[in-house]
C-alpha positions as CSV (number, residue, x, y, z in Angstrom):
1,M,14.7,-56.9,-16.2
2,K,14.7,-55.3,-19.6
3,I,12.4,-56.6,-22.4
4,L,12.4,-55.6,-26.0
5,A,9.2,-56.4,-27.9
6,I,9.4,-56.2,-31.7
7,G,6.6,-55.8,-34.1
8,A,6.4,-55.4,-37.9
9,H,3.5,-52.9,-37.7
10,P,2.2,-50.3,-35.2
11,D,-0.3,-52.7,-33.5
12,D,1.5,-56.1,-33.6
13,V,2.9,-56.0,-30.1
14,E,-0.4,-54.9,-28.5
15,F,-2.5,-57.5,-30.4
16,G,0.1,-60.3,-30.1
17,C,1.5,-60.0,-26.6
18,G,0.1,-56.8,-25.1
19,G,-1.1,-58.5,-21.9
20,L,2.3,-59.9,-21.2
21,V,4.0,-56.5,-21.8
22,I,1.6,-54.9,-19.3
23,K,2.2,-57.5,-16.6
24,E,5.9,-57.1,-16.9
25,V,5.7,-53.3,-16.6
26,L,3.5,-53.6,-13.5
27,K,6.1,-56.0,-12.1
28,G,8.8,-53.3,-12.6
29,S,10.4,-54.5,-15.8
30,Q,11.6,-52.0,-18.4
31,V,9.8,-52.6,-21.7
32,K,10.6,-51.1,-25.0
33,I,8.5,-51.7,-28.1
34,V,10.2,-51.5,-31.6
35,V,7.9,-50.9,-34.5
36,C,9.5,-51.7,-37.9
37,S,7.0,-49.9,-40.2
38,L,4.2,-47.4,-40.0
39,G,1.6,-49.6,-41.6
40,E,1.9,-47.7,-44.9
41,A,0.1,-50.4,-46.9
42,G,-2.9,-50.7,-44.6
43,T,-6.4,-50.1,-45.7
44,N,-7.3,-47.9,-42.8
45,G,-5.2,-45.2,-41.1
46,T,-2.4,-43.0,-42.5
47,P,1.2,-43.5,-41.4
48,T,0.9,-40.4,-39.2
49,D,-2.3,-41.8,-37.6
50,R,-0.7,-45.2,-37.0
51,K,2.4,-43.7,-35.4
52,K,0.2,-41.6,-33.0
53,E,-1.9,-44.6,-32.1
54,A,1.1,-46.8,-31.4
55,T,2.7,-44.1,-29.2
56,A,-0.6,-43.7,-27.3
57,A,-0.9,-47.5,-26.8
58,A,2.7,-47.8,-25.6
59,K,2.1,-45.0,-23.1
60,L,-1.0,-46.8,-21.8
61,A,1.0,-50.0,-21.4
62,G,3.8,-48.2,-19.6
63,A,6.4,-49.0,-22.3
64,K,8.8,-46.9,-24.3
65,I,8.6,-47.0,-28.1
66,E,10.9,-46.6,-31.0
67,F,10.2,-46.6,-34.7
68,L,12.6,-48.4,-37.0
69,N,12.5,-48.1,-40.8
70,L,13.2,-51.5,-42.3
71,G,11.8,-50.7,-45.8
72,G,8.1,-50.0,-45.1
73,D,4.9,-52.0,-44.8
74,C,4.9,-55.1,-47.2
75,H,8.5,-54.3,-48.1
76,I,10.4,-55.6,-45.1
77,Q,13.1,-58.0,-46.2
78,D,15.1,-60.5,-44.1
79,S,18.6,-59.1,-44.8
80,P,21.9,-58.5,-43.1
81,T,21.4,-54.8,-43.3
82,N,18.1,-54.9,-41.4
83,A,19.4,-57.4,-38.9
84,I,22.3,-55.1,-38.1
85,K,20.0,-52.1,-37.7
86,L,17.9,-54.0,-35.1
87,A,21.1,-55.3,-33.5
88,G,22.1,-51.7,-32.9
89,I,18.9,-51.1,-30.9
90,I,19.6,-54.3,-29.0
91,R,23.1,-53.1,-28.1
92,K,21.8,-49.7,-27.0
93,F,18.8,-51.0,-24.9
94,K,20.6,-54.2,-23.6
95,P,17.4,-56.4,-23.1
96,N,17.5,-59.6,-21.1
97,I,14.5,-60.9,-23.2
98,V,13.4,-60.2,-26.8
99,L,9.9,-60.9,-28.0
100,A,9.3,-61.3,-31.8
101,P,6.5,-62.5,-34.1
102,E,6.1,-66.2,-34.5
103,M,8.4,-67.9,-37.0
104,Q,5.7,-69.1,-39.4
105,R,5.4,-68.5,-43.2
106,N,1.5,-68.6,-43.4
107,Q,0.9,-65.0,-42.2
108,H,1.6,-61.4,-43.2
109,P,5.0,-61.6,-44.9
110,D,6.3,-58.7,-42.8
111,H,5.7,-60.8,-39.6
112,Y,7.7,-63.7,-40.9
113,A,10.5,-61.4,-42.1
114,V,10.7,-59.6,-38.8
115,A,10.8,-62.9,-36.9
116,K,13.8,-63.9,-38.9
117,I,15.4,-60.4,-38.6
118,A,15.0,-60.5,-34.8
119,H,16.5,-64.0,-34.7
120,A,19.5,-62.9,-36.6
121,A,19.8,-59.6,-34.7
122,C,19.9,-61.3,-31.3
123,R,22.9,-63.3,-32.5
124,V,24.9,-60.6,-34.3
125,A,24.4,-58.1,-31.5
126,R,27.1,-60.1,-29.6
127,Y,29.7,-60.1,-32.5
128,G,32.3,-57.5,-31.5
129,G,33.9,-57.3,-35.0
130,L,30.7,-56.1,-36.8
131,K,31.9,-52.8,-38.3
132,E,28.5,-51.2,-38.8
133,I,27.8,-51.1,-35.0
134,K,31.4,-51.6,-33.7
135,K,31.2,-48.4,-31.6
136,L,28.4,-49.9,-29.5
137,P,29.3,-52.4,-26.7
138,I,28.3,-55.9,-27.6
139,H,25.3,-57.4,-25.9
140,K,24.2,-61.0,-25.3
141,V,20.4,-61.5,-25.1
142,D,19.4,-64.1,-22.5
143,A,16.2,-65.4,-24.1
144,L,14.3,-65.0,-27.4
145,Y,10.6,-65.8,-27.4
146,F,8.1,-65.7,-30.3
147,Y,4.6,-64.4,-29.7
148,P,1.4,-65.3,-31.7
149,S,1.0,-63.1,-34.8
150,R,-1.6,-65.1,-36.7
151,A,-5.3,-65.9,-36.3
152,E,-4.6,-69.6,-35.4
153,W,-1.9,-71.5,-33.6
154,S,0.7,-73.4,-35.5
155,S,1.5,-75.6,-32.6
156,R,1.1,-75.9,-28.8
157,P,3.1,-73.1,-27.2
158,D,6.1,-73.8,-25.0
159,V,5.2,-71.2,-22.3
160,V,1.8,-69.9,-21.3
161,I,1.4,-66.7,-19.3
162,D,-1.8,-65.9,-17.4
163,V,-2.9,-62.4,-18.3
164,S,-6.4,-62.5,-16.8
165,D,-5.7,-59.8,-14.3
166,V,-4.7,-57.2,-16.9
167,Q,-7.5,-57.9,-19.4
168,N,-9.1,-54.4,-19.0
169,L,-5.9,-52.5,-19.5
170,W,-4.9,-54.8,-22.4
171,E,-8.2,-53.9,-24.1
172,K,-7.5,-50.2,-23.7
173,T,-4.1,-50.5,-25.3
174,M,-5.6,-52.3,-28.3
175,S,-8.4,-49.7,-28.5
176,A,-5.7,-47.0,-28.9
177,H,-5.4,-48.3,-32.5
178,K,-8.7,-46.8,-33.5
179,S,-8.0,-46.9,-37.3
180,Q,-7.5,-50.7,-37.2
181,M,-10.8,-51.3,-35.5
182,K,-12.5,-50.2,-38.7
183,T,-10.9,-53.1,-40.5
184,K,-12.2,-55.8,-38.1
185,S,-13.1,-56.5,-34.5
186,Y,-9.6,-57.2,-33.3
187,H,-10.8,-57.2,-29.7
188,D,-12.9,-60.3,-30.4
189,L,-10.2,-62.0,-32.3
190,V,-7.5,-61.5,-29.7
191,F,-9.6,-62.3,-26.7
192,T,-11.2,-65.4,-28.3
193,K,-7.6,-66.7,-28.8
194,A,-6.6,-65.6,-25.3
195,Q,-9.7,-67.2,-23.7
196,A,-9.1,-70.5,-25.5
197,M,-5.5,-70.5,-24.4
198,G,-6.5,-69.7,-20.9
199,A,-9.1,-72.5,-20.8
200,S,-6.4,-75.0,-21.7
201,V,-4.5,-74.2,-18.5
202,G,-7.4,-73.3,-16.2
203,V,-7.4,-69.5,-16.3
204,K,-9.6,-66.9,-18.0
205,Y,-7.1,-65.4,-20.4
206,A,-3.6,-66.4,-21.4
207,I,-0.9,-65.8,-24.0
208,G,1.3,-68.5,-25.4
209,L,5.0,-68.1,-26.4
210,W,7.4,-70.3,-28.3
211,T,11.0,-70.6,-27.2
212,N,14.0,-70.2,-29.3
213,D,16.2,-72.1,-26.8
214,P,15.6,-74.6,-24.0
215,I,14.4,-73.0,-20.7
216,R,17.2,-73.2,-18.1
217,L,16.4,-73.9,-14.4
218,N,18.3,-74.5,-11.3
219,R,15.8,-77.2,-10.2
220,I,12.6,-78.6,-11.7
221,S,10.7,-77.5,-8.6
222,D,11.2,-73.9,-9.7
223,L,8.3,-74.6,-12.0
224,N,5.6,-74.2,-9.4
225,L,2.4,-73.5,-11.5
226,S,0.4,-76.3,-13.2
227,S,-1.1,-76.1,-16.7
228,R,-3.0,-79.4,-16.2
229,N,-6.6,-78.5,-16.6
230,Y,-8.2,-81.7,-18.1
């Protein structure tokens, strides 16, 4: 299984769905993180610092990492050009699953822009006549999911993943972003959300995802874990 996790900034994937990434790597999945800016507009940390921190975090998680310039922090635009750039990475890596920031306006504008870019990129990656990336074989992504990228939930997630067993390693990957810990206690923010999500399904920590498409099964009994906790 190949999974492509996309973030607007160097820490977005670790803070948003880092526990999920770690679990997939431990299972044997190949995970690649794509970072679409170097956090140039951030209050703490230089672009050089942020790139080093993101590289270290990805190594801890067991994931590969690639940096993609989509215009810079606070300048990322939802455009065909940016979607095609990302589609090129999709064609090269050939992921089964793509993870992107949640599709909500009330958050950092780059998160929302990257969500829309990822949505478009997953579609155009399968269009064989696209001249800009015509030399790369087309690729059809099996599933696109959106991970939490805000302090609150916009709605109940469609899928909830228990990440209780990787909490310590998840914390280490977040800690690699040392410059951002000067801004606020992201550990507390992330784990408070994860604990609340976990409590709703009867586990210690969990991450929720929103689906882009219906989940396809051979039979309903393939869903063998319960989320009924109250």
